[in-house]
C-alpha positions, 0 to 999 in steps of 0.5 A, a space after each residue: 574501423 572496428 567499434 567493438 569486438 565480436 565477443 563484446 557485442 553480446 554484453 553490450 546487447 545485454 547491457 542495453 536490454 538491462 537498461 531498457 527494462 529498468 527504464 520501463 520499470 521506472 516509467 510504469 511506477 506510479 508515485 503518489 501526489 499531494 500526499 504527506 505522511 507523519 510517522 506517529 509510532 514504530 515498534 518491533 517485537 522480535 517474538 512471533 506473534 500468535 494471538 487469538 481472541 474471542 469475545 461472546 458476550 457484550 457488556 450488557 450480557 447479550 451474546 454476540 460472538 466475535 473473534 480475531 486472529 493475528 499471527 507473524 512469524 519472526 521479527 515484526 515492525 508495527 508503524 502508525 502513520 497519520 496520512 494526509 491526501 490533498 483534494 485530487 491527490 492519490 497514493 499512485 499504484 502501490 503494494 505492501 509487503 505486509 498488512 495495513 489497516 486504515 481508517 478514514 478520520 476526515 474526508 473521503 477516499 476512493 480505494 481501487 483494487 488491481 481490477 480497478 474495482 472501487 470502494 469508497 470509504 468515508 469518515 469512520 470507515 476502514 480499509 485493508 491493503 496488502 501485497 496486491 496491487 491497489 491505489 486510492 484517491 480523495 473522492 472527487 468533490 470531497 476535498 482533502 482526506 485524513 487517514 490514519 493507518 497501521 502497518 504490520 511488516 517483516 522487521 525492516 521491510 519497507 512500508 510501500 512498494 511502488 507498482 506499475 498501473 494495472 491494465 485497467 488503470 485508465 478506467 480510474 482517475 489514478 494515473 
């Protein structure tokens, strides 16, 4: 008794291969734990962003050069999010299709890059996230953390992309 014809066998092998890759991709994604996000504001500009600001003088008249340059081509979304990360909570490994500027309002977080390098950020500290794989976790012993995040992304792009853990993830507390 023939279960499948010789012509359908390659299609079946291809289907199994695709399903296997999809299952591995789902298994490798690292979702967040003990994380609650509250959207505070969302806006969109249809115009390009091309701003360059340079400030050379402080209010007291002393000279202390500082500058910032921000550029985006095409429609851009700006979102502000309040993030609560419970004690022992983590973001999972992820990336962003744009720029994220984060500030720690309370608590402390350890931010890991794709090479598992760690940076601890405490109250008033700022961290930057982008399209490279990264993850963050509350600093052990610090309790919960509150973060305020500003996302700047292409219009209608997701805020976050779940990613597979880097090979060095076993050296971090982020699964």
